C-alpha angles and dihedrals in degrees: 000000000000091000091054092051092048090048091049091048092050091049092049092048091049091049092051091048092052093045098046094096089059090065095051121099123220124250125230104212094090095046107043131056103235091184097069142038138198122215117187148151108249142179116221112248100171138002120200117196099190144117136298093025136359109240134201124195130195142160124251136168120238124216090278090057092249115145115233133181111228131185138192132205118219132173129317118280090255093054090043089057089049088054092051098259122135137185086270100048092106125038129189106268097029110140115227142178106222131185118183148151109260125225119257120266117008101320114132096225137100148181142209094047129191108201130190123183109229093211098059108003093245109162127214134174131037133337096248100277107114132192133043102230128064092245094054102034108115138167097246097199091063095054120105119249116265109260111259093033104070094108093054094057116117130183112263113219114252113267109238090204093229094121117084115251110271122248087249091060097047 
């Protein structure tokens, strides 16, 4: 009986050791350029309510006038629900003001978004502090605009701070 328990314990320990990487969460410092931001007016093209992150896509024009489709990842669907988002929060055609941290290199993707609906001024996303770790936490509003996207910048309305901090910002 003792041999069976020891064998079962060893198997369980081995299984947990092998599965540990599945429980880890990815970092963002190697993916996103925490030295620049993009702020733009955008029209929603696609909204993906899916794990591991809810995503929103839109079209914008860079400084050369070229149209590009950009996307942002936000929180998980569970955290989005906790922040008051639903599967119907964004609809194709919604006009937004969006400020975000772009991905490194030439990928048209970003993170840490601040979003304001043009129609009613409703604000979603973080409060402008981006990054989870001490090394990557930045005050997004003080970052320079990513080169090539200076003409698309718009003025984000001032955040009155009345909303609770989002799950993403905690």
